N, C-alpha and C positions, 0 to 999 in steps of 0.2 A: 504494500500500500504506500509506504514511504517512497519507494522507487517510482511508482506510478505518479505520485504527486510531484516529485522532483522533475520528471519529464514534462508533465503538463505545465509546470511553472516555467521551465526553460522555453517551452514552445510559446507561452504567452509573452515572456520577456522578449523573445525574438520578434514576435509580431509588433510589440510596442516599439522596439528599437527600429524596425524597418519603417514603421509609421512615422516616427519622429525624424528619421533620416530623410524620408521623402519630403516632409515639411521643410527641413533645414536646407536641403539642396534646392528645393523649389524656390525658396526665398533668395538663395544665392543667384539663381538664374535670372530672376527679375532684377536683382541688384546690379547685374552686370551691364544693363543698358546705360550708356553714358548720359549723365545729366549736367556735368560741368560745362558751362557756357551755353546751355540750352535757352534760346530766346523765344521760341515758339514751338508748340507741339499740338498737333491736331489728330487725336485718335479717332475722331468722328463717331463717338459712341452715343449716338442719338442727337447730336448737334455739332456745330462748327466752333465750339468754344476752345480757347487755348488752355491747355493743361500744364503749361510751363510755369504758371504763376505770374506772367507778365501782362495778362489781360489783353492779348492781341486776338480778341474774339472776332470771328468772321460772321458776315451776314450772308445767308444762303439765298440765292436767286435762281429758282427753278430746278436746282439739283435735288435729287431725292435719295433718301437713305436706302441702302441695299446690303446684300451680303458681302462680307469681306473675304479674304483669301482662305480663311478657315471654314467658310460656309455659314458663319454666324450672322444673323439678321441684324439690320440697323447698326452696322459697325463700319460702313464705308459710304461714300457718296457716288451716285451715278450721274454722269453728265451727258446731255443729249447731243452734243456736237453742234448745236445751232443757237442756243439762247441761255443755257444754264451755266452758272459760275458761282464762286464764293468770293466776296470782297472783304479784305481786312484793312482797316484804316491805317495810315502811316503812323509810326510811333518812333520814339527815340531808341527803343530796344531793337526794332527792325532795322534801324540804321547803325546799330552798334558794331557790326562787323566792319573792320577797317582794312587790315592787311591780311585777314584770314576769314574764311567762312566755309560752312558745310551745309548742304541742303540734301535731305533724304526723303524718299517717298516710295510707297508701293503703288504700282500703276498697272491697270489692265486696259489696253487700247482695243476698242471693238470696231472702230471704223476710222481709217486714216484719211486726213486731208493733206494738202500741200504743207500746211504749217499747223501745229497744235501746241498751244502753250499749256504746260502742266502747272508750273509755278512761275510767277513773274512779278518781281519787285521792280516797278517801273521808274525810269528817269524822265523820259520824254514819250509823247504819244506819236507824233508824226515825223520825228527827226532823230538822227543819231547823236549821241549814244542812246539806245533804247532802254536797256535794262541794267539795273545794278547787279542783280544775280537772278538766275532762273534755270529751269529745266524745260525743254521743249522737244518737239519732233520736227524734222524738216526732210522732205524727199524720202519719207519712209525710214528714216534713221533717227536714233536717239542723239540728242544734242544738249549741250549746256553752254551757258554764256555768262561772262563776267565783264563789266566795264570798270576800268580803273583810270587813274590820272595819267597813265602812260599808254594804254592801249585798250582796244575792245577785242576780246578773243572769244571765239566759239569753237568748240571741239566736239568730236564724236562722229563715228562713221559706222556704227553697228546697226544692222538691219533690225526692224521691229517685227516680232511675231505677234500677230493679232490674237486676242482672246486669251492670252496667257498672262498671269500675274508675273511681274518682274520688279525687283528692288533696284531703283535708280538713285544714284548718289553722285553729287558733284562736290568737289572741295577746291578751295584756293588756298595755297600755302604762303603766299607772298612772293613766290618765285615761279610757281607753276599752277595750272588749272588741270584737274583730273576728272574723268568720267568713269564711274564704277557701275557695273551691272551685275547683280546677284553676287556682290562682294568681291568682284574681280575688276581690277583696273583695265579698261579696254582702250583708253586713249588719253593723251595729255598734250599740253602745249605750254610754252614759256609765257610767263606773264608776271609783271611786277607793278607796284604802285598801290595807292589806296583806292578803295571802292568808291565810286561816285554815287550820289543820291539826289533825290528831289522829294517833294512832299506827296507824290502820288502814292496810291494804295498798293498793297500786295494783292495780286489776283491769283486765284486758283481755278484752272479750267478754261482760261481765255487770256487774251491780251486786252489792254484798256480801250482800244478803239473798236470794240465790238467785232472782233475778228479772231481768227485762229482758235476757235472753240475746240475743246477736246470732247471726243465721243468715247466714253469708257468709264472705268471706276478709278477712284483715287482714294488712298488711305494712308494713315500713319505718317503724316508729314512732320518732319523735324527740321528746325533751322538752328544752327549753332554759330556763335561768334568766334569760332576757332576752327582749325583744321583737325579733324579726328585722325587718329593713327590707324594702322591696318587692323589691329586687334579690335578697336572700337567699331570700325566699319563691319567687321565680321560679326560682332555682337548684334548690331542692328539687323543685319541680314538674317541671322539665326534667331531673331526675337520670337519668343514663345507666344502661343495662343493666350488671349486674355483670360485670366483666372475665372472671371465671372461667367464665361461661356462654358466652363467645365462643370461637372456635377459638384454639388455641395460636399464638404468634407464628411458630413455625417452619412453620406450615401456611398462611400467607397466600398466596393465589393471585391476588390483585389489590390494587392500590393506588388510592386516591382522592385527587384534588387539584383545586383548592386546598382546604385544610381548616384553618381555617374557610372557608366559601364564602358568597357573596352570593346564590347560587341555582343556578348552573350548575356541575356536578361532572363532572370527567373520570374515567373508569374505565380504568385501565391494567392489562390482564391480563398476568400473568406468562407467559413463553414456555411453550407446551405445555399450558396450562390451558384448559378449556372449548372444545376444538377443534371440537365439533359445535354450538356456539352455547350460549346460556344465557338464563335469565329474570332480569330485574332487578326486585326488589321493594323498595320503600322504606316503612318503618314509622316511626311516631312513638314517643314515650317510653312510651306505654301500649299499644303493640302494634297500633294501627290502621294498615291499609294505605292509603297516600296516593298510591302510584304503582306501576304494574306494566307491564312491556313485555318482549317477546321480542326478542332481539338475535342477529345472526350472531356467529361467533367473532371475536376481536380486540378492540381498544379501542373505547370508545364514550363518549357524553356523555349525562348525565341532567340535564335542565333542570327545576328545581323552583321557579323563579321564578313567583310567582302561585299556586302550589299549596300551599307550606309557608311558615309564618311562622318567625321566629327561634326556635331551640331545637336540641335534639339529636335526630338521626334515625339510622336504621340501614339501610344498603344491603346487601341480600342477593343474591348471585348463585347460581343453581341450574342445574345442567346439564340438558340436555333430557330425560334419563331420570329426573331427580328424585333421583338417588343422592347427588350431591355438593352441599352447601350451605355457603357461606362468607359471613361477615358482617363489615362494617367500619362504624364509626360516623363520622358527620360532623356538624359544628356549622354551622348557618346563622345569619347575622347580618343 
């Protein structure tokens, strides 16, 4: 009897340890998103308010809330390509980037025009220099532009794949301007000098002269008054799903360990859950399915080595009837 009690207590302690490890590492993942120098952040969780604390709130004109890259409702904005946009009034914080700046956004283009502005902090409407900083498309390619006291530089030559979510980021270091797509630098150009400004607003989804409207979805815009490093850029690209879109902590029906993992992940099903078996689905940070398997009831192992690179992933268990679906996040290194 004593031996049985000892084993049961060890099992309970193991479950408790795994539970709190999951909480601990989950908080670490969210803490990794860089906040130093953040002057505007638009998660678009039901509105266009700025979550950076700088009150650079946007006014929505015709854009409608839609699903984000994780499939969660009312967590991104859809722009119709002809009349919808978001306008953010000029402010001192939006003009605070001088010799460095970083602009980051998740974008899904659904219909290409000759020119589509995603983000545009304007200087002039009808004459050059046009934009302080921004991200746009031109001739079916991703572009970024910065205007400084020394030059006006636009860079980027990567073709756009329509209807696919992509992480687009531009940064200016004081000596170069870079364009990153999905965490990888794809183009750069030499540039120096301080960024030029006027009192015109920041526009999302169009240019200020009622042209170059974007058709597609935009989400998770961040603007920094500094140049992020490669590690921080990777953290933005691998940003996890919003915790509020996952199930409440009281409804967890399984645990995963180790977390972080080098590739092999143990699934420990809570007693009584998924008694008739379950489906295991693993998705990456942009919702792509990288693994799927049917399992009998009880614990199991998912081996992602050779399938997934380092980053944040989501393991979803669904019962055989498809009625119950529960998700946990895991970090691979």
